[in-house]
N, C-alpha and C positions, 0 to 999 in steps of 0.2 A: 503493498500500499504506500510506503513512504517512496518508492522508485516512481511511481504513477505520478505523486503529489510533485516531486521534483521536476519532471517531465512538464506537467500543466504549468507548474510556476515558472519554467523556464521559457515557454511558449509565451505566456502571459507578460511578462518582462521583456522578452525579444519584441513582440509586437508592441507593447509600451513604449518602447525606446525607438521604434519606426514611427508611431503616430507622433511622438514628440518633434523626432525631427522633419516629418513631414508637414507639421504644422510651420515650418520657417522655410519651407521651401516656396517657389514661384507661384504656385496654385495652392497653398498651404490655407488650412481654415482653423479659426481658434478654436473651435470646437475640438479639434484633434489633439490638442495639449491636454483637455480634460480626459478625452478618452486614454489618453497614454499615461495620464498619471493615475488615472482609476485602474487601467490594466497591471501597469508596473507595481501600485499597491496590492493590489489583489493579489499577485504573483508571490509579493514577498510577505504577506502574511501566510499565504500558503507553505512558503518556504520555512517561516518560523513554526507552524503547527508540525509540519513534517520533520522537523529536526529534534522536535521535542522528544525527551526520552520518557517511556512511561514510569510511573511510579512503582518498585520493587517494595513489594510488601515483605516484611521479615518476618520469620517466627521462630520463637525459641522454644526448643526442646530440651526438654529435661530428662536424664537417663539416669535410672537408678541401678547402681551394680549389685547384684546381688550372687554373693560369692559362694562356688560350691563347696557343699558339705558344709561341716563344722569347722568355720576359721575362726581362729582365735587371734584377733589384731594382736595381742601382747606378745605372741609366740611367731609372728611372720616376719622370718628373717630373709636376706639377700643371698642369692645363690652362690654369688660371686665373692662376697667379701663377708658375709655375716652380719650387715649391718640390720639395724632394727627399721621395719618399714611401719608406714603407717597409712591410713585410707588417702591422704591427699597424694601418696607416691603411685597411686591406682588410678590408669584412665584406661576408656574403652574406645578403642582405635580398630575401625572396620569390625564391631561388633565382637571382640575378643578382648578380655581384660588384659592388661598390659600394667606391667611395673617398670616404673624408673627410680632407681637407687639413687638416694642422694648424695650418697658418700663416693661410689664407685662409677656413677653415672651408668651401669649397665642395665639395658633394656631386655625383659622377657616376657613372655606371657605365662599366667598363672595357668597351671594344668592342675587338675583334681586327681590326686592319687587315688587309687583303690584302698577299700578299707579292709582287705582281706590279707 
């Protein structure tokens, strides 16, 4: 739809300029200036509306992480350095809970260990 708007606006502006130039010719008429200004003005208004970007609505999504099994946050340790991890260190990336260690900066996925 924008392309059609730009094409129509270009045609209106073009003919508006032609009418304004024609008004100052040997057989020009003063009415042509008014027609040219109106045509060019309408073309510029169409360019303005065609170039406006639509408003993008933002939606906030809250995702609550339900950790698998009985995970005690007091005992969650980093696999690499053994540092203590908190709930702030867990983020969901592409649907999987990922842990970022604040000490060694290791990133890994939390996996549920079998209970047997």
